[in-house]
mmCIF file of the N, C-alpha and C atoms, coordinates in Angstrom:
data_MODEL
# 
_entry.id   MODEL 
# 
loop_
_atom_site.group_PDB 
_atom_site.id 
_atom_site.type_symbol 
_atom_site.label_atom_id 
_atom_site.label_alt_id 
_atom_site.label_comp_id 
_atom_site.label_asym_id 
_atom_site.label_entity_id 
_atom_site.label_seq_id 
_atom_site.pdbx_PDB_ins_code 
_atom_site.Cartn_x 
_atom_site.Cartn_y 
_atom_site.Cartn_z 
_atom_site.occupancy 
_atom_site.B_iso_or_equiv 
_atom_site.pdbx_formal_charge 
_atom_site.auth_seq_id 
_atom_site.auth_comp_id 
_atom_site.auth_asym_id 
_atom_site.auth_atom_id 
_atom_site.pdbx_PDB_model_num 
ATOM 1   N N  . MET A 1 1  ? 89.773  -147.539 -66.555 1.00 0.00 ? 1  MET A N  1 
ATOM 2   C CA . MET A 1 1  ? 91.120  -147.434 -67.441 1.00 0.00 ? 1  MET A CA 1 
ATOM 3   C C  . MET A 1 1  ? 91.228  -149.126 -67.685 1.00 0.00 ? 1  MET A C  1 
ATOM 4   N N  . VAL A 1 2  ? 92.448  -149.496 -68.631 1.00 0.00 ? 2  VAL A N  1 
ATOM 5   C CA . VAL A 1 2  ? 92.625  -150.617 -68.532 1.00 0.00 ? 2  VAL A CA 1 
ATOM 6   C C  . VAL A 1 2  ? 94.130  -150.029 -69.558 1.00 0.00 ? 2  VAL A C  1 
ATOM 7   N N  . LEU A 1 3  ? 95.158  -150.716 -68.998 1.00 0.00 ? 3  LEU A N  1 
ATOM 8   C CA . LEU A 1 3  ? 96.195  -150.457 -69.558 1.00 0.00 ? 3  LEU A CA 1 
ATOM 9   C C  . LEU A 1 3  ? 96.971  -151.995 -69.878 1.00 0.00 ? 3  LEU A C  1 
ATOM 10  N N  . TYR A 1 4  ? 98.008  -151.456 -71.584 1.00 0.00 ? 4  TYR A N  1 
ATOM 11  C CA . TYR A 1 4  ? 98.622  -152.589 -71.646 1.00 0.00 ? 4  TYR A CA 1 
ATOM 12  C C  . TYR A 1 4  ? 99.946  -151.941 -72.137 1.00 0.00 ? 4  TYR A C  1 
ATOM 13  N N  . SER A 1 5  ? 101.186 -152.600 -72.096 1.00 0.00 ? 5  SER A N  1 
ATOM 14  C CA . SER A 1 5  ? 102.407 -152.573 -72.122 1.00 0.00 ? 5  SER A CA 1 
ATOM 15  C C  . SER A 1 5  ? 103.325 -153.634 -72.401 1.00 0.00 ? 5  SER A C  1 
ATOM 16  N N  . GLN A 1 6  ? 104.110 -153.362 -73.001 1.00 0.00 ? 6  GLN A N  1 
ATOM 17  C CA . GLN A 1 6  ? 104.894 -154.318 -73.650 1.00 0.00 ? 6  GLN A CA 1 
ATOM 18  C C  . GLN A 1 6  ? 106.396 -153.640 -74.025 1.00 0.00 ? 6  GLN A C  1 
ATOM 19  N N  . PRO A 1 7  ? 107.759 -154.219 -73.863 1.00 0.00 ? 7  PRO A N  1 
ATOM 20  C CA . PRO A 1 7  ? 108.737 -154.145 -73.693 1.00 0.00 ? 7  PRO A CA 1 
ATOM 21  C C  . PRO A 1 7  ? 109.160 -153.082 -75.288 1.00 0.00 ? 7  PRO A C  1 
ATOM 22  N N  . ASN A 1 8  ? 109.661 -151.988 -76.238 1.00 0.00 ? 8  ASN A N  1 
ATOM 23  C CA . ASN A 1 8  ? 109.743 -151.936 -77.248 1.00 0.00 ? 8  ASN A CA 1 
ATOM 24  C C  . ASN A 1 8  ? 111.228 -151.460 -77.533 1.00 0.00 ? 8  ASN A C  1 
ATOM 25  N N  . ARG A 1 9  ? 112.377 -151.703 -76.764 1.00 0.00 ? 9  ARG A N  1 
ATOM 26  C CA . ARG A 1 9  ? 113.763 -151.621 -77.014 1.00 0.00 ? 9  ARG A CA 1 
ATOM 27  C C  . ARG A 1 9  ? 114.359 -150.406 -77.314 1.00 0.00 ? 9  ARG A C  1 
ATOM 28  N N  . LEU A 1 10 ? 113.376 -149.205 -77.246 1.00 0.00 ? 10 LEU A N  1 
ATOM 29  C CA . LEU A 1 10 ? 113.696 -148.067 -78.257 1.00 0.00 ? 10 LEU A CA 1 
ATOM 30  C C  . LEU A 1 10 ? 114.701 -147.137 -77.259 1.00 0.00 ? 10 LEU A C  1 
ATOM 31  N N  . GLY A 1 11 ? 114.037 -147.308 -76.203 1.00 0.00 ? 11 GLY A N  1 
ATOM 32  C CA . GLY A 1 11 ? 114.842 -146.125 -74.837 1.00 0.00 ? 11 GLY A CA 1 
ATOM 33  C C  . GLY A 1 11 ? 113.985 -145.073 -75.077 1.00 0.00 ? 11 GLY A C  1 
ATOM 34  N N  . PHE A 1 12 ? 112.763 -144.900 -75.250 1.00 0.00 ? 12 PHE A N  1 
ATOM 35  C CA . PHE A 1 12 ? 111.541 -144.240 -74.846 1.00 0.00 ? 12 PHE A CA 1 
ATOM 36  C C  . PHE A 1 12 ? 110.522 -144.864 -75.322 1.00 0.00 ? 12 PHE A C  1 
ATOM 37  N N  . ASN A 1 13 ? 109.314 -144.095 -74.052 1.00 0.00 ? 13 ASN A N  1 
ATOM 38  C CA . ASN A 1 13 ? 108.191 -144.574 -74.570 1.00 0.00 ? 13 ASN A CA 1 
ATOM 39  C C  . ASN A 1 13 ? 107.089 -144.539 -75.518 1.00 0.00 ? 13 ASN A C  1 
ATOM 40  N N  . ARG A 1 14 ? 105.980 -144.933 -76.190 1.00 0.00 ? 14 ARG A N  1 
ATOM 41  C CA . ARG A 1 14 ? 105.420 -144.581 -77.191 1.00 0.00 ? 14 ARG A CA 1 
ATOM 42  C C  . ARG A 1 14 ? 104.116 -144.738 -76.482 1.00 0.00 ? 14 ARG A C  1 
ATOM 43  N N  . LEU A 1 15 ? 102.856 -144.278 -76.635 1.00 0.00 ? 15 LEU A N  1 
ATOM 44  C CA . LEU A 1 15 ? 101.773 -143.618 -76.122 1.00 0.00 ? 15 LEU A CA 1 
ATOM 45  C C  . LEU A 1 15 ? 100.639 -144.074 -76.783 1.00 0.00 ? 15 LEU A C  1 
ATOM 46  N N  . GLY A 1 16 ? 99.454  -144.818 -76.849 1.00 0.00 ? 16 GLY A N  1 
ATOM 47  C CA . GLY A 1 16 ? 98.167  -144.851 -77.452 1.00 0.00 ? 16 GLY A CA 1 
ATOM 48  C C  . GLY A 1 16 ? 97.233  -144.539 -76.888 1.00 0.00 ? 16 GLY A C  1 
ATOM 49  N N  . ILE A 1 17 ? 96.389  -143.729 -77.419 1.00 0.00 ? 17 ILE A N  1 
ATOM 50  C CA . ILE A 1 17 ? 95.479  -143.749 -76.251 1.00 0.00 ? 17 ILE A CA 1 
ATOM 51  C C  . ILE A 1 17 ? 93.616  -144.053 -76.720 1.00 0.00 ? 17 ILE A C  1 
ATOM 52  N N  . THR A 1 18 ? 92.992  -145.064 -76.572 1.00 0.00 ? 18 THR A N  1 
ATOM 53  C CA . THR A 1 18 ? 92.110  -145.516 -77.116 1.00 0.00 ? 18 THR A CA 1 
ATOM 54  C C  . THR A 1 18 ? 90.725  -145.059 -76.662 1.00 0.00 ? 18 THR A C  1 
ATOM 55  N N  . ALA A 1 19 ? 89.313  -144.257 -76.890 1.00 0.00 ? 19 ALA A N  1 
ATOM 56  C CA . ALA A 1 19 ? 88.470  -144.057 -76.163 1.00 0.00 ? 19 ALA A CA 1 
ATOM 57  C C  . ALA A 1 19 ? 87.134  -144.578 -77.284 1.00 0.00 ? 19 ALA A C  1 
ATOM 58  N N  . SER A 1 20 ? 86.662  -145.383 -77.037 1.00 0.00 ? 20 SER A N  1 
ATOM 59  C CA . SER A 1 20 ? 85.369  -145.962 -77.648 1.00 0.00 ? 20 SER A CA 1 
ATOM 60  C C  . SER A 1 20 ? 84.007  -145.002 -77.796 1.00 0.00 ? 20 SER A C  1 
ATOM 61  N N  . THR A 1 21 ? 83.620  -145.074 -78.518 1.00 0.00 ? 21 THR A N  1 
ATOM 62  C CA . THR A 1 21 ? 81.993  -143.987 -78.374 1.00 0.00 ? 21 THR A CA 1 
ATOM 63  C C  . THR A 1 21 ? 81.049  -144.057 -76.855 1.00 0.00 ? 21 THR A C  1 
ATOM 64  N N  . LYS A 1 22 ? 81.448  -146.017 -76.382 1.00 0.00 ? 22 LYS A N  1 
ATOM 65  C CA . LYS A 1 22 ? 80.549  -146.026 -75.050 1.00 0.00 ? 22 LYS A CA 1 
ATOM 66  C C  . LYS A 1 22 ? 81.208  -144.915 -74.118 1.00 0.00 ? 22 LYS A C  1 
ATOM 67  N N  . VAL A 1 23 ? 82.352  -144.531 -74.123 1.00 0.00 ? 23 VAL A N  1 
ATOM 68  C CA . VAL A 1 23 ? 82.663  -143.579 -73.589 1.00 0.00 ? 23 VAL A CA 1 
ATOM 69  C C  . VAL A 1 23 ? 81.907  -142.095 -73.706 1.00 0.00 ? 23 VAL A C  1 
ATOM 70  N N  . GLY A 1 24 ? 81.458  -141.524 -74.657 1.00 0.00 ? 24 GLY A N  1 
ATOM 71  C CA . GLY A 1 24 ? 80.417  -140.722 -75.117 1.00 0.00 ? 24 GLY A CA 1 
ATOM 72  C C  . GLY A 1 24 ? 80.599  -140.014 -76.264 1.00 0.00 ? 24 GLY A C  1 
ATOM 73  N N  . GLY A 1 25 ? 80.182  -138.891 -76.982 1.00 0.00 ? 25 GLY A N  1 
ATOM 74  C CA . GLY A 1 25 ? 80.600  -138.370 -78.436 1.00 0.00 ? 25 GLY A CA 1 
ATOM 75  C C  . GLY A 1 25 ? 82.251  -138.059 -78.106 1.00 0.00 ? 25 GLY A C  1 
ATOM 76  N N  . ALA A 1 26 ? 82.150  -137.186 -79.182 1.00 0.00 ? 26 ALA A N  1 
ATOM 77  C CA . ALA A 1 26 ? 83.554  -137.094 -79.737 1.00 0.00 ? 26 ALA A CA 1 
ATOM 78  C C  . ALA A 1 26 ? 84.394  -135.881 -78.781 1.00 0.00 ? 26 ALA A C  1 
ATOM 79  N N  . VAL A 1 27 ? 83.427  -135.132 -78.280 1.00 0.00 ? 27 VAL A N  1 
ATOM 80  C CA . VAL A 1 27 ? 84.120  -134.042 -77.238 1.00 0.00 ? 27 VAL A CA 1 
ATOM 81  C C  . VAL A 1 27 ? 84.659  -134.658 -75.577 1.00 0.00 ? 27 VAL A C  1 
ATOM 82  N N  . GLN A 1 28 ? 83.800  -135.862 -75.699 1.00 0.00 ? 28 GLN A N  1 
ATOM 83  C CA . GLN A 1 28 ? 83.877  -136.729 -73.922 1.00 0.00 ? 28 GLN A CA 1 
ATOM 84  C C  . GLN A 1 28 ? 85.349  -137.329 -74.124 1.00 0.00 ? 28 GLN A C  1 
ATOM 85  N N  . ARG A 1 29 ? 85.222  -138.052 -75.343 1.00 0.00 ? 29 ARG A N  1 
ATOM 86  C CA . ARG A 1 29 ? 86.222  -138.868 -75.964 1.00 0.00 ? 29 ARG A CA 1 
ATOM 87  C C  . ARG A 1 29 ? 87.297  -137.694 -75.968 1.00 0.00 ? 29 ARG A C  1 
ATOM 88  N N  . ASN A 1 30 ? 87.534  -137.094 -76.651 1.00 0.00 ? 30 ASN A N  1 
ATOM 89  C CA . ASN A 1 30 ? 88.965  -135.901 -76.766 1.00 0.00 ? 30 ASN A CA 1 
ATOM 90  C C  . ASN A 1 30 ? 89.014  -135.942 -75.027 1.00 0.00 ? 30 ASN A C  1 
ATOM 91  N N  . ARG A 1 31 ? 88.315  -134.731 -73.912 1.00 0.00 ? 31 ARG A N  1 
ATOM 92  C CA . ARG A 1 31 ? 88.681  -134.702 -72.802 1.00 0.00 ? 31 ARG A CA 1 
ATOM 93  C C  . ARG A 1 31 ? 89.136  -135.849 -72.247 1.00 0.00 ? 31 ARG A C  1 
ATOM 94  N N  . ALA A 1 32 ? 88.678  -136.827 -72.388 1.00 0.00 ? 32 ALA A N  1 
ATOM 95  C CA . ALA A 1 32 ? 89.206  -138.141 -71.646 1.00 0.00 ? 32 ALA A CA 1 
ATOM 96  C C  . ALA A 1 32 ? 90.718  -138.582 -71.767 1.00 0.00 ? 32 ALA A C  1 
ATOM 97  N N  . ARG A 1 33 ? 90.910  -138.344 -73.203 1.00 0.00 ? 33 ARG A N  1 
ATOM 98  C CA . ARG A 1 33 ? 92.037  -138.209 -73.704 1.00 0.00 ? 33 ARG A CA 1 
ATOM 99  C C  . ARG A 1 33 ? 93.099  -137.702 -73.775 1.00 0.00 ? 33 ARG A C  1 
ATOM 100 N N  . ARG A 1 34 ? 92.967  -136.329 -73.364 1.00 0.00 ? 34 ARG A N  1 
ATOM 101 C CA . ARG A 1 34 ? 93.605  -135.203 -73.041 1.00 0.00 ? 34 ARG A CA 1 
ATOM 102 C C  . ARG A 1 34 ? 94.140  -135.478 -71.547 1.00 0.00 ? 34 ARG A C  1 
ATOM 103 N N  . ARG A 1 35 ? 92.890  -135.904 -70.553 1.00 0.00 ? 35 ARG A N  1 
ATOM 104 C CA . ARG A 1 35 ? 92.896  -136.296 -68.896 1.00 0.00 ? 35 ARG A CA 1 
ATOM 105 C C  . ARG A 1 35 ? 94.365  -137.245 -68.861 1.00 0.00 ? 35 ARG A C  1 
ATOM 106 N N  . LEU A 1 36 ? 94.067  -138.577 -69.732 1.00 0.00 ? 36 LEU A N  1 
ATOM 107 C CA . LEU A 1 36 ? 95.009  -139.274 -69.614 1.00 0.00 ? 36 LEU A CA 1 
ATOM 108 C C  . LEU A 1 36 ? 96.453  -139.386 -70.005 1.00 0.00 ? 36 LEU A C  1 
ATOM 109 N N  . ARG A 1 37 ? 96.211  -138.570 -71.061 1.00 0.00 ? 37 ARG A N  1 
ATOM 110 C CA . ARG A 1 37 ? 97.773  -137.991 -71.339 1.00 0.00 ? 37 ARG A CA 1 
ATOM 111 C C  . ARG A 1 37 ? 98.276  -136.913 -70.683 1.00 0.00 ? 37 ARG A C  1 
ATOM 112 N N  . GLU A 1 38 ? 97.486  -136.217 -70.030 1.00 0.00 ? 38 GLU A N  1 
ATOM 113 C CA . GLU A 1 38 ? 98.698  -135.221 -68.890 1.00 0.00 ? 38 GLU A CA 1 
ATOM 114 C C  . GLU A 1 38 ? 98.839  -135.829 -67.727 1.00 0.00 ? 38 GLU A C  1 
ATOM 115 N N  . SER A 1 39 ? 97.647  -136.983 -67.290 1.00 0.00 ? 39 SER A N  1 
ATOM 116 C CA . SER A 1 39 ? 98.002  -137.785 -65.748 1.00 0.00 ? 39 SER A CA 1 
ATOM 117 C C  . SER A 1 39 ? 99.765  -138.780 -66.615 1.00 0.00 ? 39 SER A C  1 
ATOM 118 N N  . PHE A 1 40 ? 99.550  -139.446 -67.889 1.00 0.00 ? 40 PHE A N  1 
ATOM 119 C CA . PHE A 1 40 ? 100.830 -140.347 -68.009 1.00 0.00 ? 40 PHE A CA 1 
ATOM 120 C C  . PHE A 1 40 ? 101.867 -139.353 -68.137 1.00 0.00 ? 40 PHE A C  1 
ATOM 121 N N  . ARG A 1 41 ? 101.485 -138.021 -68.245 1.00 0.00 ? 41 ARG A N  1 
ATOM 122 C CA . ARG A 1 41 ? 103.091 -137.038 -68.757 1.00 0.00 ? 41 ARG A CA 1 
ATOM 123 C C  . ARG A 1 41 ? 103.469 -136.839 -66.964 1.00 0.00 ? 41 ARG A C  1 
ATOM 124 N N  . LEU A 1 42 ? 102.726 -136.729 -66.277 1.00 0.00 ? 42 LEU A N  1 
ATOM 125 C CA . LEU A 1 42 ? 102.997 -136.796 -65.104 1.00 0.00 ? 42 LEU A CA 1 
ATOM 126 C C  . LEU A 1 42 ? 103.491 -137.806 -64.302 1.00 0.00 ? 42 LEU A C  1 
ATOM 127 N N  . VAL A 1 43 ? 103.486 -138.720 -64.762 1.00 0.00 ? 43 VAL A N  1 
ATOM 128 C CA . VAL A 1 43 ? 104.059 -140.162 -63.995 1.00 0.00 ? 43 VAL A CA 1 
ATOM 129 C C  . VAL A 1 43 ? 105.742 -140.226 -64.474 1.00 0.00 ? 43 VAL A C  1 
ATOM 130 N N  . GLY A 1 44 ? 106.525 -140.934 -63.751 1.00 0.00 ? 44 GLY A N  1 
ATOM 131 C CA . GLY A 1 44 ? 107.682 -140.667 -64.065 1.00 0.00 ? 44 GLY A CA 1 
ATOM 132 C C  . GLY A 1 44 ? 107.961 -142.179 -63.753 1.00 0.00 ? 44 GLY A C  1 
ATOM 133 N N  . LEU A 1 45 ? 108.215 -142.451 -65.413 1.00 0.00 ? 45 LEU A N  1 
ATOM 134 C CA . LEU A 1 45 ? 108.652 -143.797 -65.404 1.00 0.00 ? 45 LEU A CA 1 
ATOM 135 C C  . LEU A 1 45 ? 109.675 -144.261 -66.234 1.00 0.00 ? 45 LEU A C  1 
ATOM 136 N N  . LYS A 1 46 ? 109.793 -145.599 -65.992 1.00 0.00 ? 46 LYS A N  1 
ATOM 137 C CA . LYS A 1 46 ? 110.955 -146.029 -66.916 1.00 0.00 ? 46 LYS A CA 1 
ATOM 138 C C  . LYS A 1 46 ? 110.800 -146.202 -67.874 1.00 0.00 ? 46 LYS A C  1 
ATOM 139 N N  . GLN A 1 47 ? 111.669 -145.603 -69.064 1.00 0.00 ? 47 GLN A N  1 
ATOM 140 C CA . GLN A 1 47 ? 111.776 -145.669 -70.463 1.00 0.00 ? 47 GLN A CA 1 
ATOM 141 C C  . GLN A 1 47 ? 111.819 -147.221 -71.455 1.00 0.00 ? 47 GLN A C  1 
ATOM 142 N N  . GLY A 1 48 ? 111.709 -147.441 -72.127 1.00 0.00 ? 48 GLY A N  1 
ATOM 143 C CA . GLY A 1 48 ? 111.443 -148.390 -73.227 1.00 0.00 ? 48 GLY A CA 1 
ATOM 144 C C  . GLY A 1 48 ? 110.211 -149.403 -73.025 1.00 0.00 ? 48 GLY A C  1 
ATOM 145 N N  . PHE A 1 49 ? 109.249 -149.122 -73.234 1.00 0.00 ? 49 PHE A N  1 
ATOM 146 C CA . PHE A 1 49 ? 107.582 -149.365 -73.143 1.00 0.00 ? 49 PHE A CA 1 
ATOM 147 C C  . PHE A 1 49 ? 107.035 -148.519 -74.171 1.00 0.00 ? 49 PHE A C  1 
ATOM 148 N N  . ASP A 1 50 ? 106.380 -150.315 -74.866 1.00 0.00 ? 50 ASP A N  1 
ATOM 149 C CA . ASP A 1 50 ? 104.892 -149.468 -75.442 1.00 0.00 ? 50 ASP A CA 1 
ATOM 150 C C  . ASP A 1 50 ? 103.840 -149.189 -74.937 1.00 0.00 ? 50 ASP A C  1 
ATOM 151 N N  . ILE A 1 51 ? 102.987 -148.335 -74.798 1.00 0.00 ? 51 ILE A N  1 
ATOM 152 C CA . ILE A 1 51 ? 101.984 -148.298 -73.821 1.00 0.00 ? 51 ILE A CA 1 
ATOM 153 C C  . ILE A 1 51 ? 100.674 -148.171 -74.453 1.00 0.00 ? 51 ILE A C  1 
ATOM 154 N N  . VAL A 1 52 ? 100.059 -148.716 -74.408 1.00 0.00 ? 52 VAL A N  1 
ATOM 155 C CA . VAL A 1 52 ? 97.971  -148.661 -74.653 1.00 0.00 ? 52 VAL A CA 1 
ATOM 156 C C  . VAL A 1 52 ? 97.741  -148.262 -73.592 1.00 0.00 ? 52 VAL A C  1 
ATOM 157 N N  . ILE A 1 53 ? 96.416  -147.305 -73.293 1.00 0.00 ? 53 ILE A N  1 
ATOM 158 C CA . ILE A 1 53 ? 95.327  -146.876 -72.738 1.00 0.00 ? 53 ILE A CA 1 
ATOM 159 C C  . ILE A 1 53 ? 94.163  -146.794 -72.982 1.00 0.00 ? 53 ILE A C  1 
ATOM 160 N N  . VAL A 1 54 ? 93.337  -147.912 -72.555 1.00 0.00 ? 54 VAL A N  1 
ATOM 161 C CA . VAL A 1 54 ? 92.271  -147.779 -72.923 1.00 0.00 ? 54 VAL A CA 1 
ATOM 162 C C  . VAL A 1 54 ? 91.166  -147.029 -71.987 1.00 0.00 ? 54 VAL A C  1 
ATOM 163 N N  . ALA A 1 55 ? 90.437  -146.249 -72.574 1.00 0.00 ? 55 ALA A N  1 
ATOM 164 C CA . ALA A 1 55 ? 89.644  -144.793 -71.561 1.00 0.00 ? 55 ALA A CA 1 
ATOM 165 C C  . ALA A 1 55 ? 88.552  -145.604 -71.462 1.00 0.00 ? 55 ALA A C  1 
ATOM 166 N N  . ARG A 1 56 ? 87.814  -145.789 -70.018 1.00 0.00 ? 56 ARG A N  1 
ATOM 167 C CA . ARG A 1 56 ? 86.715  -146.159 -69.974 1.00 0.00 ? 56 ARG A CA 1 
ATOM 168 C C  . ARG A 1 56 ? 85.710  -144.770 -69.423 1.00 0.00 ? 56 ARG A C  1 
ATOM 169 N N  . SER A 1 57 ? 84.203  -144.663 -69.233 1.00 0.00 ? 57 SER A N  1 
ATOM 170 C CA . SER A 1 57 ? 83.588  -143.312 -69.412 1.00 0.00 ? 57 SER A CA 1 
ATOM 171 C C  . SER A 1 57 ? 84.029  -142.535 -67.884 1.00 0.00 ? 57 SER A C  1 
ATOM 172 N N  . ARG A 1 58 ? 84.042  -143.077 -67.126 1.00 0.00 ? 58 ARG A N  1 
ATOM 173 C CA . ARG A 1 58 ? 84.827  -142.470 -65.850 1.00 0.00 ? 58 ARG A CA 1 
ATOM 174 C C  . ARG A 1 58 ? 86.194  -141.511 -66.048 1.00 0.00 ? 58 ARG A C  1 
ATOM 175 N N  . ALA A 1 59 ? 86.875  -141.695 -66.791 1.00 0.00 ? 59 ALA A N  1 
ATOM 176 C CA . ALA A 1 59 ? 87.858  -140.843 -67.136 1.00 0.00 ? 59 ALA A CA 1 
ATOM 177 C C  . ALA A 1 59 ? 87.442  -139.679 -67.628 1.00 0.00 ? 59 ALA A C  1 
ATOM 178 N N  . VAL A 1 60 ? 85.705  -138.949 -68.233 1.00 0.00 ? 60 VAL A N  1 
ATOM 179 C CA . VAL A 1 60 ? 85.583  -137.954 -68.342 1.00 0.00 ? 60 VAL A CA 1 
ATOM 180 C C  . VAL A 1 60 ? 85.488  -137.283 -67.350 1.00 0.00 ? 60 VAL A C  1 
ATOM 181 N N  . THR A 1 61 ? 84.571  -137.973 -65.975 1.00 0.00 ? 61 THR A N  1 
ATOM 182 C CA . THR A 1 61 ? 83.912  -137.231 -65.222 1.00 0.00 ? 61 THR A CA 1 
ATOM 183 C C  . THR A 1 61 ? 84.481  -137.057 -63.640 1.00 0.00 ? 61 THR A C  1 
ATOM 184 N N  . ALA A 1 62 ? 85.503  -138.345 -63.863 1.00 0.00 ? 62 ALA A N  1 
ATOM 185 C CA . ALA A 1 62 ? 86.663  -138.869 -62.289 1.00 0.00 ? 62 ALA A CA 1 
ATOM 186 C C  . ALA A 1 62 ? 87.495  -136.767 -62.079 1.00 0.00 ? 62 ALA A C  1 
ATOM 187 N N  . PRO A 1 63 ? 87.493  -137.314 -60.645 1.00 0.00 ? 63 PRO A N  1 
ATOM 188 C CA . PRO A 1 63 ? 88.517  -136.053 -60.307 1.00 0.00 ? 63 PRO A CA 1 
ATOM 189 C C  . PRO A 1 63 ? 89.528  -136.344 -61.009 1.00 0.00 ? 63 PRO A C  1 
ATOM 190 N N  . PHE A 1 64 ? 90.551  -135.408 -61.128 1.00 0.00 ? 64 PHE A N  1 
ATOM 191 C CA . PHE A 1 64 ? 91.691  -135.782 -62.079 1.00 0.00 ? 64 PHE A CA 1 
ATOM 192 C C  . PHE A 1 64 ? 92.577  -135.653 -60.790 1.00 0.00 ? 64 PHE A C  1 
ATOM 193 N N  . ASP A 1 65 ? 92.477  -136.381 -59.502 1.00 0.00 ? 65 ASP A N  1 
ATOM 194 C CA . ASP A 1 65 ? 93.836  -136.794 -58.550 1.00 0.00 ? 65 ASP A CA 1 
ATOM 195 C C  . ASP A 1 65 ? 93.247  -138.261 -58.516 1.00 0.00 ? 65 ASP A C  1 
ATOM 196 N N  . MET A 1 66 ? 92.062  -138.339 -58.504 1.00 0.00 ? 66 MET A N  1 
ATOM 197 C CA . MET A 1 66 ? 91.630  -139.945 -58.724 1.00 0.00 ? 66 MET A CA 1 
ATOM 198 C C  . MET A 1 66 ? 92.567  -141.068 -60.471 1.00 0.00 ? 66 MET A C  1 
ATOM 199 N N  . ILE A 1 67 ? 92.280  -140.011 -61.028 1.00 0.00 ? 67 ILE A N  1 
ATOM 200 C CA . ILE A 1 67 ? 93.002  -140.662 -62.128 1.00 0.00 ? 67 ILE A CA 1 
ATOM 201 C C  . ILE A 1 67 ? 94.534  -140.401 -62.271 1.00 0.00 ? 67 ILE A C  1 
ATOM 202 N N  . GLN A 1 68 ? 94.858  -139.729 -61.846 1.00 0.00 ? 68 GLN A N  1 
ATOM 203 C CA . GLN A 1 68 ? 96.685  -139.951 -61.341 1.00 0.00 ? 68 GLN A CA 1 
ATOM 204 C C  . GLN A 1 68 ? 97.017  -140.855 -60.593 1.00 0.00 ? 68 GLN A C  1 
ATOM 205 N N  . ARG A 1 69 ? 95.938  -141.401 -59.422 1.00 0.00 ? 69 ARG A N  1 
ATOM 206 C CA . ARG A 1 69 ? 96.209  -142.361 -58.521 1.00 0.00 ? 69 ARG A CA 1 
ATOM 207 C C  . ARG A 1 69 ? 96.126  -144.001 -59.034 1.00 0.00 ? 69 ARG A C  1 
ATOM 208 N N  . GLU A 1 70 ? 95.137  -144.218 -59.807 1.00 0.00 ? 70 GLU A N  1 
ATOM 209 C CA . GLU A 1 70 ? 94.697  -145.026 -60.380 1.00 0.00 ? 70 GLU A CA 1 
ATOM 210 C C  . GLU A 1 70 ? 96.209  -145.065 -61.512 1.00 0.00 ? 70 GLU A C  1 
ATOM 211 N N  . MET A 1 71 ? 95.892  -144.211 -62.708 1.00 0.00 ? 71 MET A N  1 
ATOM 212 C CA . MET A 1 71 ? 97.575  -144.589 -63.009 1.00 0.00 ? 71 MET A CA 1 
ATOM 213 C C  . MET A 1 71 ? 98.815  -144.862 -62.378 1.00 0.00 ? 71 MET A C  1 
ATOM 214 N N  . ARG A 1 72 ? 99.219  -144.357 -61.395 1.00 0.00 ? 72 ARG A N  1 
ATOM 215 C CA . ARG A 1 72 ? 100.064 -144.868 -60.753 1.00 0.00 ? 72 ARG A CA 1 
ATOM 216 C C  . ARG A 1 72 ? 100.126 -145.867 -59.968 1.00 0.00 ? 72 ARG A C  1 
ATOM 217 N N  . THR A 1 73 ? 98.816  -146.813 -59.615 1.00 0.00 ? 73 THR A N  1 
ATOM 218 C CA . THR A 1 73 ? 98.779  -147.523 -59.002 1.00 0.00 ? 73 THR A CA 1 
ATOM 219 C C  . THR A 1 73 ? 98.693  -149.271 -60.623 1.00 0.00 ? 73 THR A C  1 
ATOM 220 N N  . LEU A 1 74 ? 98.663  -148.625 -61.565 1.00 0.00 ? 74 LEU A N  1 
ATOM 221 C CA . LEU A 1 74 ? 98.741  -149.640 -62.365 1.00 0.00 ? 74 LEU A CA 1 
ATOM 222 C C  . LEU A 1 74 ? 99.970  -149.554 -62.768 1.00 0.00 ? 74 LEU A C  1 
ATOM 223 N N  . PHE A 1 75 ? 100.757 -148.763 -63.282 1.00 0.00 ? 75 PHE A N  1 
ATOM 224 C CA . PHE A 1 75 ? 102.152 -148.542 -63.548 1.00 0.00 ? 75 PHE A CA 1 
ATOM 225 C C  . PHE A 1 75 ? 103.582 -149.253 -62.259 1.00 0.00 ? 75 PHE A C  1 
ATOM 226 N N  . TYR A 1 76 ? 103.117 -149.135 -61.157 1.00 0.00 ? 76 TYR A N  1 
ATOM 227 C CA . TYR A 1 76 ? 103.789 -149.985 -60.006 1.00 0.00 ? 76 TYR A CA 1 
ATOM 228 C C  . TYR A 1 76 ? 103.404 -151.676 -60.257 1.00 0.00 ? 76 TYR A C  1 
ATOM 229 N N  . LYS A 1 77 ? 102.238 -152.150 -59.761 1.00 0.00 ? 77 LYS A N  1 
ATOM 230 C CA . LYS A 1 77 ? 101.814 -153.507 -60.146 1.00 0.00 ? 77 LYS A CA 1 
ATOM 231 C C  . LYS A 1 77 ? 102.276 -153.623 -61.696 1.00 0.00 ? 77 LYS A C  1 
ATOM 232 N N  . LEU A 1 78 ? 102.930 -152.923 -62.952 1.00 0.00 ? 78 LEU A N  1 
ATOM 233 C CA . LEU A 1 78 ? 103.720 -153.747 -63.775 1.00 0.00 ? 78 LEU A CA 1 
ATOM 234 C C  . LEU A 1 78 ? 104.798 -153.039 -63.715 1.00 0.00 ? 78 LEU A C  1 
ATOM 235 N N  . LYS A 1 79 ? 105.561 -152.633 -62.276 1.00 0.00 ? 79 LYS A N  1 
ATOM 236 C CA . LYS A 1 79 ? 107.039 -152.622 -62.064 1.00 0.00 ? 79 LYS A CA 1 
ATOM 237 C C  . LYS A 1 79 ? 107.783 -151.499 -62.900 1.00 0.00 ? 79 LYS A C  1 
ATOM 238 N N  . MET A 1 80 ? 106.791 -150.633 -63.707 1.00 0.00 ? 80 MET A N  1 
ATOM 239 C CA . MET A 1 80 ? 107.051 -149.387 -64.469 1.00 0.00 ? 80 MET A CA 1 
ATOM 240 C C  . MET A 1 80 ? 107.821 -148.298 -63.831 1.00 0.00 ? 80 MET A C  1 
ATOM 241 N N  . LEU A 1 81 ? 107.561 -147.933 -62.750 1.00 0.00 ? 81 LEU A N  1 
ATOM 242 C CA . LEU A 1 81 ? 107.859 -146.550 -61.947 1.00 0.00 ? 81 LEU A CA 1 
ATOM 243 C C  . LEU A 1 81 ? 108.935 -146.903 -61.560 1.00 0.00 ? 81 LEU A C  1 
# 
């Protein structure tokens, strides 16, 4: 996954998830979005950011704990935890 973020000065986070047709058909894209959204929900973040996550094809087949680990690593690198 690829993650983009920017401060928004609103006091809460806004999330956008994109998945191109390279990820798969509609069912696979929606599954990837659901898994990324749930992983985002479980990560405790600082508030006040606009976040865009770009799904890659591994988001459909990777184990859920691997997705969570990767997401935590990305947010840690951005100092958002």
